[in-house]
N, C-alpha and C positions, 0 to 999 in steps of 0.2 A: 581790084586795081593791081596791076603788075608793077613791081618796083624793079627797075633796071639798075644793076650795080655799076657805078661809074668810077670806082676807086676811092670815093670819098664818103659814101653812105653805107659802109659795111654793116654797122649795127642794125640799121633798119632793114637792110636787105637780108641779113642773116635771120632776123626774126620772122620775116615774111616767108622765107624758104623753109625754115624749121616748122612753122605753123602749117604750111601747105603739105609738107611731107608727113607730119604727124597725123593730119587728117586722112591721109591715104595709107597710113600704117607702113610707111617706108623709111622712117627716121633711123632705123637700125643700120641702114646702108651708110648713112653719113657718119654715124658714130662708130662704125667699124664692128658692130655687134654681129651683123649678118655677114658671115664669112663666105668666100667663094668655096663651094663644095669641091672636094677632091674626087675625081672619078676613079673609083676602084674597078677592078676587073668585073666584079659582080654588081657594081653600082648602077644606079638608075641615071642614064644620060639626060632624062627629062628634068631632073632636079638641077643639074648644071645649066641646062638650057634655060630653065625658068629664071635662075639667078642671073644669067647673062642678059636676059631680056629686061629684067627690072633694073639692073645696073646701067644698061644702055639708056633706058628711059630716064633715069635720074640724071645721068651725065648730060643727056640732051636738054633736060629742063634747066640744069645749071648753066649750060652754055647759052641757052636762049634768053636768060635774064641777066646777062653780062654785056656790058658795052662792047661792041665789036673790036675796039682797040685793045681790050684786055683778054679777049678770047684766046689769042694765039699762045699765051703763056701757060694755058692748061688744056688746050684742044687735043693734044696728043697723049694725054693721060688716059689710061684705060679704065681705072677704077674711080667711081664716084667719090669714094672715101678719100682717095689721094687728091682729087680735085679740091674737095672741101677743105682738107687740112692744109693744102698749099695756100689757098685763098685766105684761110684763117691766120696762118703764120705771117703772111705778107701784109694783110690789111687790117687785122684786128689791132687796134691801138691800146696802149695801156690806158686804163680808165682814169687815172689821177688827173692828167691834164684836161681830159674831156669833162670830168666832173667839175673841175675848177671853172672851165669856160661856161658850162651850163649855169652854175651858180652865179657867175658874173652876169650872164644874160638875164637871169631872173632879177637880179638887183638893178640892172639897167632898164628893165622892161617898163615902158611908159605907154599910156593909152594914146597920147597924141591925137591924131585925127581919126582914130579907129572908133567905131561904135562899141558899145559894151560887149556885145556878143563876140565880135572879132577879137577884141582885146583879151577876153576871157579864154577864147579858143587858142590864141597865140601863147598865152601864159600856161595854159593847161598842157599844150604840146611840149613845152620845155620841161615842165614838172614831170610829165610822163616819161620823157627820155631820161631825165635824171633818176627817177625811181627805178627805171630799168637797169641802170648802171650801179646804183648804190644798193647793195644787199644788206638788209638789217639783220644782224645776228640774233638768233633765238636764244 
């Protein structure tokens, strides 16, 4: 399932993108670990070309899973890392208000007309999201 970032679902979208790039061993590009090679006189131009290909591929993936209304704000950024950090700064919200909202949703969660499986699934989704935000110290 592709999750399209719409400006409101940053946490879920980030998780999906990170998981996909980790599976393809490309997460270092988003974290800024894989730096653009500098082409020295005796350097291998193929290394730079390979880096540019992967950077372009990741940039394209990011643009393709963002709502078209939001694409223009990062479309002219050349580095996947810069795209990623721009989106993170702009849309990643402080966890405290979100944690409070999720806890309130859990407290207010009622079965109502849902059957047991649907109710349990709804409650589990909220708990999972909360678990993702609250890191238990070791």
